[in-house]
C-alpha positions in Angstrom: 0.7 14.2 4.6 2.6 10.9 4.4 -0.2 8.9 6.0 -2.5 9.5 3.1 -0.1 8.5 0.3 -0.7 5.0 -1.1 1.9 2.4 0.0 3.0 1.7 -3.6 3.9 5.4 -4.0 5.8 5.5 -0.7 7.9 2.5 -1.8 9.2 4.3 -5.0 12.8 5.0 -4.8 13.5 8.8 -5.0 17.2 9.6 -4.7 18.0 11.4 -1.4 14.3 11.2 -0.2 13.7 8.0 1.6 10.1 7.4 2.2 9.3 3.8 3.0 11.9 1.0 3.3 10.6 -2.5 2.6 13.1 -5.4 2.4 13.5 -6.8 -1.1 12.1 -10.2 -0.1 8.9 -8.5 1.2 8.2 -6.0 -1.6 6.1 -8.2 -3.9 3.9 -9.4 -1.1 3.5 -6.0 0.5 2.6 -4.4 -2.8 0.1 -7.2 -3.6 -1.7 -7.0 -0.3 -1.4 -3.3 0.6 -0.2 -1.4 -2.4 -3.3 0.7 -2.7 -3.7 1.2 1.1 -2.3 4.1 3.0 -1.2 4.0 6.6 -4.6 5.2 7.9 -6.1 2.0 6.4 -4.2 0.0 9.0 -6.0 1.9 11.7 -9.3 1.6 10.0 -9.1 -2.0 9.0 -6.9 -3.5 11.7 -7.2 -1.0 14.6 -3.4 -0.8 14.6 -3.3 2.4 16.6 -5.3 0.8 19.4 -2.8 -2.1 19.3 0.0 0.3 19.7 -1.6 2.0 22.7 -3.3 4.8 20.9 -1.3 7.6 22.5 -2.1 9.8 19.5 -4.9 9.8 17.0 -3.1 7.7 14.3 -0.7 4.8 14.4 1.9 6.9 12.6 1.8 9.5 15.3 1.8 7.0 18.1 4.8 5.1 16.5 6.6 8.4 16.1 6.1 9.2 19.8 7.4 5.8 20.9 10.4 5.9 18.6 11.3 9.3 19.9 11.3 8.3 23.5 12.8 4.8 23.2 16.5 4.5 22.2 17.7 2.1 20.9 14.3 1.0 19.7 15.0 -2.2 17.7 14.6 -4.6 20.7 11.4 -2.9 21.8 10.0 -3.0 18.2 10.8 -6.6 17.8 9.3 -7.6 21.1 6.1 -5.6 20.5 5.9 -7.0 16.9 5.9 -10.5 18.4 2.9 -9.7 20.5 0.7 -8.9 17.5 -1.5 -11.8 16.5 -2.6 -11.3 12.9 -0.1 -11.0 10.1 -2.0 -7.9 8.9 -1.2 -6.2 12.2 2.4 -7.2 11.9 2.6 -5.9 8.3 1.0 -2.7 9.3 3.3 -2.3 12.3 6.3 -2.8 10.0 5.1 -0.4 7.4 4.3 2.3 9.9 7.5 2.0 11.8 9.4 1.9 8.5 7.7 5.0 7.3 8.8 6.8 10.5 12.4 5.6 10.3 12.8 5.8 6.5 12.3 9.6 6.7 15.4 9.7 8.8 17.3 7.4 6.4 17.1 4.3 8.6 16.2 0.8 7.5 14.7 -1.7 9.8 12.0 -4.4 9.5 10.8 -6.7 12.2 10.8 -10.4 11.4 8.9 -13.4 12.6 11.1 -15.4 15.1 
């Protein structure tokens, strides 16, 4: 399952199989801080799923749920991202939403504004 694969492996480029988009300017930082983590670690260490509303047992499943019912979802994602306090929560939010979207070939990453 994608949620158990370490972030550094998800970031590898595999032709025609997008797994996790991370903008070039963020790659080094994300790998340094979270390369050995998997998505479940954001739930365990930062309670990300709870911050997302905990509709499902994991943040990945909760994010998938929201992204399926909200279209377009970029404005919602950016607004919710801004409500998160710690940078670790914001990073986890971006990584999880990117994992959901990358599988559909989409690229999006929330930024601090």
